C-alpha positions in Angstrom: -10.8 10.6 9.4 -13.6 12.5 10.6 -15.4 12.8 13.9 -19.0 11.4 14.1 -20.7 12.6 17.3 -17.4 13.9 18.8 -16.1 10.8 18.2 -12.6 10.2 16.1 -13.8 7.7 12.7 -12.2 5.8 10.3 -14.8 4.7 7.6 -17.2 5.2 10.1 -15.3 2.6 12.7 -14.9 4.1 15.9 -11.4 4.9 16.7 -11.1 4.4 20.1 -13.0 0.4 19.8 -10.3 0.4 17.2 -7.5 0.6 20.1 -9.0 -1.3 22.4 -9.6 -4.1 20.3 -6.1 -4.1 18.7 -3.8 -2.0 21.2 -2.0 0.9 20.4 -0.1 2.1 18.2 -2.5 0.8 15.6 -1.9 1.7 11.7 -5.3 2.1 10.3 -5.5 2.7 6.2 -8.2 3.2 4.2 -9.3 1.5 1.6 -11.8 3.3 -0.1 -9.4 6.3 0.1 -6.5 4.0 -1.6 -8.4 2.9 -4.2 -9.5 6.5 -4.9 -5.9 8.1 -5.3 -5.1 4.8 -7.0 -7.9 5.0 -9.6 -7.6 9.1 -9.8 -3.7 8.4 -10.3 -4.5 5.6 -13.3 -6.8 7.7 -14.7 -4.2 11.2 -14.8 -1.5 8.9 -16.3 -3.9 7.1 -18.7 -2.5 8.7 -22.2 0.9 6.8 -21.5 -0.5 3.6 -20.3 2.4 3.6 -17.8 3.6 0.6 -15.5 2.9 2.4 -12.0 4.8 0.2 -9.3 4.5 1.0 -5.6 7.9 1.6 -3.6 7.6 -1.6 -1.4 10.3 0.2 1.2 7.2 2.9 1.7 5.5 0.6 3.2 5.8 -3.6 3.3 2.6 -4.8 4.9 1.9 -7.7 2.9 -1.4 -7.2 2.7 -2.0 -3.3 2.1 0.4 -4.3 -1.5 -2.0 -7.5 -2.0 -4.5 -4.9 -2.1 -2.6 -2.8 -4.0 -1.8 -5.3 -6.3 -5.6 -5.7 -7.0 -5.8 -2.7 -7.8 -3.4 -3.0 -10.6 -0.1 -1.8 -9.6 3.1 -3.2 -9.6 5.9 -3.3 -7.0 9.1 -1.4 -6.9 12.0 -3.6 -5.2 15.3 -2.7 -4.1 16.4 -5.2 -1.9 16.2 -9.3 -1.0 13.2 -8.1 2.3 11.1 -6.0 -0.3 11.3 -8.7 -2.6 10.7 -11.6 -0.6 8.0 -9.1 0.7 6.6 -8.3 -2.6 6.6 -12.6 -3.9 4.4 -13.3 -0.8 1.5 -10.4 -1.8 1.9 -12.2 -5.3 2.4 -8.8 -6.9 4.2 -8.3 -10.3 7.7 -6.8 -9.6 10.4 -4.0 -10.4 13.5 -4.7 -9.3 15.7 -1.3 -9.3 18.6 -2.2 -6.8 21.4 0.5 -7.0 24.1 -2.1 -5.4 25.9 -4.3 -7.8 26.0 -6.4 -5.0 22.1 -7.2 -5.6 22.6 -7.9 -9.6 23.4 -11.4 -10.7 
């Protein structure tokens, strides 16, 4: 986010135009920043070759999860609802439910 000619923008898109088109509140994500953060994270752990998973609990936006999948991450899910969202996004899963009733 930055100001251009006294207008708040996200990736050079005027925030006021977004608000007029979609209403408020509106959630905006920077694909550029998401990509940069994930690539940086993967680079710093490349010597381990870990399975890096996004916690679906933190954000259940299917479109966002699909973009995360395209960047090579998996999904950490702990509930049936999160599992259904991850399956819809077509992302690799790590199911870590702490509840015995969710297992088996």
